[in-house]
KELUM-132164 format. One record per residue (C-alpha): residue in one letter; x, y, z. Coordinates in steps of 0.1 Angstrom, whole numbers, padded with zeros to 4 digits, always signed. Each point is the difference from the previous one (the first is absolute). Layout:
BEGIN
aXYZ ...
This chain:
BEGIN
m-0059+0149-0250 e+0035-0007-0003 l+0029+0000+0025 t+0034+0013-0011 e+0029-0017+0013 e+0009+0028+0022 v-0032+0001+0016 k+0000-0038+0003 a+0036+0003+0020 l-0009+0033+0022 l-0034-0023+0013 l+0018-0032+0005 n+0028+0016+0018 t-0023+0021+0023 a-0021-0032+0007 k+0031-0022+0008 e+0011+0029+0024 l-0031-0002+0018 k-0016-0025+0024 g-0032-0013+0015 s-0031+0025+0000 v+0019+0027-0015 r+0009-0020-0032 r-0034-0010-0005 m-0012+0035+0005 f+0022+0009-0026 m-0009-0026-0025 a-0038+0010+0007 r+0007+0036-0009 t+0021-0013-0034 v-0028-0019-0008 q-0027+0027+0004 a+0025+0024-0020 l-0002-0028-0028 g-0037+0002-0004 l-0022-0027-0014 g+0016-0032-0004 g+0032+0013+0023 q+0000-0034+0020 r+0006-0022-0028 l+0025+0025-0017 a+0021+0003+0032 e-0003-0042+0002 r+0012-0001-0034 e+0027+0027-0002 l+0011+0003+0034 g-0003-0035+0014 w-0022+0011+0028 n-0022-0028+0019 r-0038+0008-0004 g-0009-0009+0034 t+0026+0025+0013 m-0013+0026-0021 r-0038-0009+0010 k+0011+0001+0036 g+0016+0036-0004 m-0030+0014-0016 h-0023-0015+0028 e+0021+0019+0026 l+0001+0029-0022 e-0039+0001-0003 r-0008-0009+0034 g+0027+0022+0018 i+0013-0032+0021 v+0033-0017+0001 c+0000-0037+0000 v+0026-0012+0023 d+0024-0027-0012 a+0008-0028+0022 f+0035-0005-0005 s+0006-0017+0032 s-0024-0027-0002 r+0019-0014-0031 g+0027-0023+0001 r+0013-0028+0024 k-0017+0004+0037 r+0020+0002+0032 s+0004-0035+0013 e-0013+0014+0039 g-0031+0007-0020 h-0012-0033-0015 r+0023-0026+0026 q-0017+0014+0030 g-0001-0029+0026 r+0019-0026-0021 p+0034-0010+0008 f+0028+0007-0023 c+0010-0034-0005 s-0024-0028-0016 r-0007-0031+0006 r+0023-0016-0025 q+0031+0021+0014 e-0008-0016+0036 s-0005-0036-0014 r+0034+0004-0021 a+0019+0011+0033 n-0012-0031+0021 l+0007-0024-0027 g+0035-0012+0014 r-0017-0005+0035 r-0012-0033+0012 p-0025+0000+0030 
């Protein structure tokens, strides 16, 4: 099955506007509509990730939504991983005491 340029543009624009589980469900329904070999066709022609399509297929078949953990990505707050430790390090303290003699 071949996709025309108009259909490709429509699918790509629609997928680009959606986010998260809604996007995966759209991808899964599109792959189902393409039939046998739909995942490979969508990967090749549309540039969609097969892992994302599989996740969407799983959500569609099971009727559940996988929760995205966006908040657990990226840099952690310093209050969380520096509990109980002073802000300045020993190196900074020793530099501050260099000019003083006992």
